[in-house]
C-alpha positions as CSV (number, residue, x, y, z in Angstrom):
1,X,1.7,-1.9,10.6
2,X,4.8,-3.7,11.7
3,X,3.0,-7.1,11.6
4,X,1.6,-6.3,8.2
5,X,5.1,-5.3,7.0
6,X,6.5,-8.6,8.2
7,X,3.8,-10.5,6.2
8,X,4.4,-8.3,3.2
9,X,8.1,-9.0,3.3
10,X,7.3,-12.7,2.7
11,X,4.9,-11.8,-0.2
12,X,7.5,-9.5,-1.8
13,X,10.3,-12.1,-1.3
14,X,8.3,-14.8,-3.0
15,X,7.1,-12.5,-5.8
16,X,10.7,-11.2,-6.3
17,X,12.0,-14.8,-6.4
18,X,9.4,-15.7,-8.9
19,X,10.2,-12.7,-11.0
20,X,13.9,-13.4,-11.0
21,X,13.3,-17.0,-11.9
22,X,11.0,-16.3,-14.8
23,X,13.1,-13.4,-16.2
24,X,16.5,-14.9,-15.4
25,X,17.6,-11.7,-13.7
26,X,21.0,-11.8,-12.2
27,X,20.9,-8.7,-10.1
28,X,18.4,-6.2,-8.8
29,X,19.2,-3.6,-11.4
30,X,18.2,-5.8,-14.3
31,X,14.6,-4.9,-15.4
32,X,14.3,-2.7,-12.3
33,X,11.2,-0.8,-13.5
34,X,9.5,-3.9,-14.6
35,X,10.3,-5.5,-11.2
36,X,8.9,-2.5,-9.4
37,X,5.7,-2.6,-11.4
38,X,5.4,-6.3,-10.8
39,X,5.7,-5.9,-7.0
40,X,3.2,-3.0,-7.1
41,X,0.7,-5.3,-8.8
42,X,1.4,-8.2,-6.5
43,X,1.0,-6.0,-3.4
44,X,-2.2,-4.6,-4.8
45,X,-3.5,-8.1,-5.5
46,X,-2.7,-9.1,-1.9
47,X,-4.7,-6.3,-0.4
48,X,-7.6,-6.4,-2.9
49,X,-8.0,-10.1,-2.4
50,X,-8.1,-9.9,1.4
51,X,-10.2,-6.7,1.5
52,X,-12.8,-8.3,-0.8
53,X,-12.8,-11.7,0.9
54,X,-13.8,-10.9,4.4
55,X,-12.5,-7.3,4.7
56,X,-9.3,-8.3,6.6
57,X,-5.7,-9.0,5.7
58,X,-3.9,-11.5,7.9
59,X,-2.6,-8.7,10.2
60,X,-6.0,-7.1,10.4
61,X,-7.5,-10.5,11.6
62,X,-4.9,-10.6,14.4
63,X,-5.8,-7.1,15.6
64,X,-9.5,-7.7,14.9
65,X,-9.9,-4.8,12.5
66,X,-12.2,-5.0,9.4
67,X,-12.5,-2.9,6.4
68,X,-16.1,-2.2,5.3
69,X,-17.6,-0.2,2.5
70,X,-20.8,1.7,2.3
71,X,-22.7,-1.5,1.7
72,X,-20.6,-3.4,4.3
73,X,-18.9,-5.7,1.8
74,X,-16.2,-4.1,-0.3
75,X,-16.4,-4.4,-4.1
76,X,-13.4,-5.2,-6.2
77,X,-13.5,-1.7,-7.8
78,X,-13.6,0.1,-4.5
79,X,-10.8,-2.1,-3.1
80,X,-8.6,-1.3,-6.2
81,X,-9.4,2.4,-5.8
82,X,-8.5,2.2,-2.1
83,X,-5.1,0.5,-2.9
84,X,-4.3,3.2,-5.5
85,X,-5.4,6.0,-3.2
86,X,-3.1,4.6,-0.5
87,X,-0.3,6.0,-2.7
88,X,-1.8,9.4,-3.0
89,X,1.1,11.2,-1.2
90,X,4.0,8.9,-1.9
91,X,3.9,8.6,-5.7
92,X,3.8,12.3,-6.4
93,X,6.6,12.8,-3.9
94,X,8.7,10.1,-5.5
95,X,8.1,11.7,-8.9
96,X,9.1,15.2,-7.7
97,X,12.2,13.8,-6.0
98,X,13.2,12.0,-9.2
99,X,12.6,15.0,-11.5
100,X,14.4,17.4,-9.1
101,X,17.2,14.8,-8.7
102,X,17.0,15.0,-4.9
103,X,19.0,12.3,-3.3
104,X,20.3,11.2,0.1
105,X,18.8,12.2,3.4
106,X,16.8,15.0,1.8
107,X,14.9,12.4,-0.3
108,X,14.4,10.2,2.7
109,X,13.0,13.1,4.8
110,X,10.7,14.1,2.0
111,X,9.4,10.6,1.5
112,X,9.0,10.1,5.3
113,X,6.9,13.3,5.4
114,X,4.7,12.1,2.6
115,X,4.2,8.8,4.3
116,X,3.3,10.5,7.6
117,X,0.6,12.8,6.0
118,X,-2.2,10.1,6.0
119,X,-1.8,9.2,9.7
120,X,-1.6,12.9,10.6
121,X,-4.8,13.5,8.6
122,X,-6.5,10.6,10.5
123,X,-5.6,12.2,13.8
124,X,-7.4,15.5,12.9
125,X,-10.3,13.9,10.9
126,X,-13.5,14.2,12.9
127,X,-14.2,10.4,12.5
128,X,-10.5,9.4,12.6
129,X,-10.6,8.2,9.0
130,X,-7.7,8.2,6.5
131,X,-7.9,10.4,3.4
132,X,-8.5,7.4,1.1
133,X,-11.3,6.1,3.4
134,X,-12.9,9.5,3.5
135,X,-12.9,9.8,-0.3
136,X,-14.2,6.2,-0.9
137,X,-16.7,6.0,1.9
138,X,-14.9,3.0,3.4
139,X,-14.2,2.6,7.1
140,X,-12.0,0.5,9.4
141,X,-14.1,-0.9,12.3
142,X,-13.3,-3.0,15.3
143,X,-14.3,-6.6,14.7
């Protein structure tokens, strides 16, 4: 995950630079929600592209992990659904925190707990699968 995060930093940096250049944004608060939606789409495009073209992101290639679907090759629809389901715990938590106006360390702790739920689920799953993989019938396999 750390290696993937380093690669995603570069993707987000370039996408943010492109966004700021095209919109003439002078600070991060200008068009904040549009920027967040843009980055969400860019990250989704990154993952969907790599998952549907070989089943591996750059970090997954390094660690020799491949994502396969029920028919071995992942379809675009299933890849998009997997990306959206990756956010199954984080997005509702963010919404609740926003509506309840929870801030500071309480918000950080709640979001950390939401992000830890999928790996905890994978530890107790009989096949070691994440929630989104169980729902979609996808699987991470050693390459």
